[in-house]
N, C-alpha and C positions, 0 to 999 in steps of 0.2 A: 811558940805560936810568934811573939815578935820578933825572934830572929829569924823565922821561916819569911817573916814577910819582910823584912831588911834586907834579906839575902836576895829577894825577886827583883828583877827589872824592873824598871820602871813604866815598860809596857805592859808586861806579865801584873802589876799592882793595879793599873787601871782596868784591864779586863776582868780581873777578879772582882775589884772594887765595882764596876757594875753588874756582875752577875750578883755578889753577895746582897747589893744594896736592892736590886730588881726582886730578887729570890725573897729579901725581909717584906718586902712591899706587899709581893704576890701573898706570902701565905698570911698576913696581916690582912688582907682585900678576904681572904677564904673562910680567916678565921671570923670577922667581922659578918659577912654574910650567912655563916653558920649560926652565929648568933640572934639574924634577924637585924643588924644595924645596917650592914654594906649593902643595901640592895641596888643602890645605885649606881649608874657607869655613865659619867659625865661624858659628852658628843663633842669631840672637837673637830670634826670634819665638816659639821655645819649642813650634812646633808643624810640625813636619817632617814632609813627603812621606813615605808609608810604604813608598814602591817607592824614594825617594833618600835618607830620609834629610835631606832639606835643605828648609827651609821658606823664605818668600819673603824675609825680612830677615837677608842674610849681609852679612859684610865686604864682599864683589863689588858686591851690588847696592846699598849702601849708598852705596859707593864711586861707581857708577854715576849716582845720583841726584844727589852733588852736583858731578860733572863737569856735567852736565846744567845742573842748579842754576846752579851759578857761572857759566858761558860765557853762558846764554840771557839771564841777568841783565844782564852786562857789555855783550851786544848789544845787549839793550833799551833802557838806560842810552845806551850810542853813538849811539844810532839818537833822542836824545831822547824818549824816553819816561817817563812820570810812574815814582816809587820801586815804587806798589801793582802797577803791571801789570807792571815788571820781576820784583818779587817773584811775581805769579801767574803771570806765563808762565814762569820761572825752574822753581817748583813745578811747572809742567802739565809743561814736557819732562823736569823730574827724573823724577817719575813714571812718565813714559812709558818713560825708562832704565831705572828701577829694574823695570819689569815686564818689559820686554824679556830684564833681564839675567840676569833669575829665570827667566824662559819659558825660555830657551837653556840655562842652567845645567843647570835640571828634567829638561830633554830630552835634553841631554848626557850627563848622569850613569843615566838610562832606558838608554840606550843603551848605555852601559858596562855597567849592573849589569843591567839585563834582557834582555840577550839572548835569553833561553829557555833559556842554555844552564849558567846560575848555579843549581845547588842547593843553597839554605842549609842544607839539613839537614848538608852537608857541614861546616857551620861547628862543630856542635856537636862539643865536645871539645878545640876550637881556645884559642887565649890571645892575646888582641887589648890595646890601647892603647884608654882610654877616652879619647874627644877631646873631647865636651861631658856635664858630670856627670849621672850618671842616679840621680834621684831614689831615694832607698831605700823600702821596702815596694810597691814597684809605685806609686807615687805619680803619677809620670810617666815617659815614654820621653827618655833621653838618644843619646850616640851613641859607637860604637866602631867603633874602624879595626882592619882582623885581612886576613890573607891567607884568600882562599877561592879553591879552585883556582887556585894558581898567580896570583890578581891581588889587589893591595892594592885594599881594598874600606872603604867608609864603611856603616855599617848602622844601623837604629834599636835602641836596648837598651834592656832593662827588667830591674831586679834585684828579688830579696824580699829582701834584706839588710836590717840594720836601719839602717845608716847608709847615704850618699850613697857614690855610686863619683864620686873626682874625677879632671879630667882629667888624664893620663899615668899615671895608675893600672895595673894588670893587672888584666884580669878574663878567666876562665873561661866560654864560652860553655856552658850546661847545656841548654838546649832552644829549641824554635821557639815564637812568638806568631802564629799566621796562617803567611804563605807567605814573608816574609821579617823580621820584627821577629826580634831574637833576646833569650833570656831566660840572663840572666849571674852569675854569683856574682863576690865579689873572691876574688883569691889569697891575702888576707892575714884573720889572724884578728879583727883589729881595725884602726879606722881611722885608727890613728895611727902604723901599720907600714908 
């Protein structure tokens, strides 16, 4: 194995390293999801879908991009294509993987949370855990995880508090904004407690 790796040009090593590492991360995510630990997916875009609370750039979609990018680049170089062609093809396949994964996750979450029988009014009064930062003074949306009607759900949340609600802090649902966006307040009286 070491001889094979050392015989590769640096360009192929880079593509293989990206492909192998991202595939290992993807397999770990799948394993954690199967055992019930990996149900979170951090949203990097800051623009979540109002029905699911998840945007296009998440840990899973970015990982899928790098799986497609790394393996396609390695395949292209193995077939004696140029480096620019390998990068372009890798980026194209990676983008397709990212979009497909995002589409699948979004639609699966809609099936889970939007089955027509979840009433977000039932969340009012419940306490949940902040998953992604909820900006102060309704400056933007974050995400909160809580049990609604016996289901662990992720929902978009806003707050009127004077400080940002940080991940893993507790927040109480005090109202609704629209059909499925929650208005929350911190359980503590200051950001440092």
